[in-house]
N, C-alpha and C positions, 0 to 999 in steps of 0.2 A: 504494501499499499503505499504510496508516497504524497505529498502534500499541496491539498488543492487550496486557491489564494485565503479559503475558509480556516484551511488548518494553521497556515503562517499567521495571520492575523491572531489566533487564538492562541499559538505558541509565545507568538510576541506577546497580549496582554498580562497572559497567565503568570509571564515569568520578569514582567517589569522591563523589557527589551524595545529597544528602536532597531532599525537599520542605523549604522556608523557610515556616514559620507567621509571620514576622514579614512574608512578603511574599504572605501568603493562597496559596499554593500549592497546589491540590488539581489535578493531571493526569486528563484524562480518556483512560480505558484501555479505549475501548469502540470498535471501526468503526463500529458500526451507528449511536453514538450520533452521530460527528463527520459523516458520511455524511449522516444525518437534518439535521443544524444547516446542512449545507451548499448541502442542498434546501429548507429552509425558507425560505435567505436566498435564495433564486431568481438565485443569480450562476451564471455560464458563458464561455463565449467571448465576449470583448469588454468582460466586465464587468472592473471596477478594485476591487480588496477591501483596507481595509487590517484587519490582525488585531492588538488588541493584547492584552499577556500571550499572547506566543504557545508559551511554555515549551520542551517538548519537540517540539512541531511537530503533534504529534496533528491538533487541526483546520485547522492550516497544509497539510498533506497532503493532506485530506477537501477544500479550498477549490481547491487546484491543480489535484485530478482533474475537478474540471469545467471545467478549463480557463483558469480565470478567473487575471486578472493579482494578485498576492498581494503584499505590502509590509504583512512581519512586524514586531512591536516589542517589543523584550524588554529588561526592567531588570537582570536578574541576571543580573552578566558572569560566573558561575561555568557557565551556565547554554549563552551565546551560542554559544562552539565546538562543542557538541552540535548546538543548534539548527542550525545553520548545515552542519555536515557530512551533519544528516539533510534538511533543504528544500530548498536551494540545489543538487544537483543535479535538483531536478524545476522549475527554475526562480520559486521563492522569494525574494523581496530582504528579505536580513534586516537589520534597523536595531536598534543598540544604544542604548538610552534611555528612560526615564522618561516615559511618555504623561502624566502630570502635568503636568509642564515640558516638555516637549519642544511645540518651534515644527508641529503639525500641519499647521496651515494652508499654512506654507512649504514642508513636508515633499512634502505632495501636489502645490503649485502646482508644483512640482521635475519633477514626474513625469507633467504634461500637465494635459489640462483633464481634469473631470469626467462624470458625475456618478461620487461616490464611494460604496461600501458597507461599513459598519462590524461586522464580524462576531466576537465574541471571545466567548471566556471569562473574563470579570470579576471580578478578587479582592475578593471581599464588602466588604472594607472601605474599596474606595475607588472602589466601582459610582457609587452617585450622583453623585457629584463627579466622577467622567469622562465620566460619558452628560450631565449638564450642562454642563460645557465643551465638550464636541463640538458641543452643539445651539448653544450664544452662540457658538462661539469659528469653527467650521469648516463653512460653510455648503457648501461641497463635497461634504461626505455627507450624501447625502439619504435613505440607507436606515440602517437599523440594526436586525441582532438582535443581543441581548445575552443571557449568561445568567450569571442574578445570583439571590442569594436569595430564595426566595419570598415574603418579608414585602415586600425591596424591588422586588419586580418586580411585584407586585400596587399597590404607592402608585405605582410610575410610569404601571403602568396602568387606575387608578381615574376612575371618574366620579363625577358627584356623586350621591350615594344610594349609592356603596359604602361598606362601612365603614375600607376604605383608605386613602379618599379626604382626601387634605390637601395641605400647601405644594407637596412634589415633585410632586405629580400636576397641581397648576395650572402651576406653572412648565415642566411637560415640554409642555401644552397650548396651554403658548403658542408653541410652535416646531413641537409634529406631533403626528401621531394615532398612537397608543399600542393595542396589544392584548398581553395572552397568548398565546404561540403556540405553547405545551406543558409538559409536567417534565419534567424529566431527573432518575432517579430516584442517590439516595447509592451506587448500589453500582458504581455505573461510573466512580469518581474512586479517583485512588491521590494521597495517604492518603481514605479515603472521611471527609467534613464532617458534621458533627451536624446540622445544617440542611440541608433541601427547597431544590431546583433549580427555575429555570424559567427557559423562553425568553421575552424581551418585545423585538415587533417594534415600531419608531419609524419612521412616514415624515412626512418635514418635509413640513411645509406649505407651500405656493407662497412666504406671505406671511403671516406671524404671524397669530393668529386676533384679537390685538389691531392695531392700526395703529401703526407704532412711530412717526411722526410724531405721533401722538397720547400715546402713551404709551410712554416706553422701556422697553427688561424691564429694566433694574435699577430703576427705581421702583416698576414691578408684583413684581417680585419684595421689595422692601422691602416697601410695602404686605403683600404677601401672607403672608410671612413674621411678620410681627407681629400680623396678624390670627389665624393659626394658632398665635401662641404660645403664645397664652392663649384654644383652642377653647372652654372651655368658657363664656364671657363673652360677653355680646351685643357687637357690634361695634363702637357706640357706644363700650364700655369700653374692648376691646382696641386700637382705633385711634388714641385719643385723643392727640390732639399729633403725629397721623401723618396725617392727613383730617382737611379742615376741617369742624368739623360740617355745616354747608349742605351735601359734597358728599352728604349722603344724600337728599337733598331733588331733589337738580341730576340724580343719576344712578337715582332710583327704587331705591335698594337701600332696603330696611325698615334703622331703627338697631337692632333688637332682632332681627336677623338673628343668626346665629351664622357663622363661617368656612364651614363643611362644606357650607352652602348654596349657596355662590354659583356658578356656572359663571365660568369664565375671560374668558369676553365681560361678565362684571357684573363681576368684579373688575378687568379694566380699566377701565369706568367710574368705577366707584368711586376708581381710582389715577388718573385723568385728572381 
């Protein structure tokens, strides 16, 4: 049984709680939506699922319904007792902590071998750094399905030629293949956000798009950020002092190209 809007309102009222704007809390209050997310995540018996920002447990319950093992992380200490009372009876493990600072790799290692899936309704203000931290630091997580603000999701999934293509697109593509998996209307949230939401699917590559022994992620990230930091300029200008001028000829990249014209593989050649 997952939460309806009335269930969310009752839980908040009974415990004297209200959604925290500072924590970016928007609770999903529609059983069909959370079950749809669980279905799109393609998890079930034998799957191991990590959820960030579990809130009042709407998505946790839907994931547990599939038969998957679910570990739910929640930062808000006021919500934790309510969350535990809702989801622990159906077998969900609740962990109190901040996903941005928690040693997630160690947490999962303590709970057995992967692969793991991350399925989460991410707070809009930390969605991008949280996804990037997961891709960089937690290789046990091979599949991600995250709900984020539409503009953020479009950047994560963009490819060369898309209007949203940028630094985030390239850095995500280094680790994973990404795509938009659907839209989520604002009407299913309490409180109702002023922005549109989308679901983004990320499938970790068996190996990064650029061989790490040739170019580290740190080096690639630094070059990409510099290039997109002045995206209207030609790369020979925006990357001055970041890459050797001779790198353009060696990599086969035009010095008069602009950042949005390069694929992740081309950025890798230039960074190398």
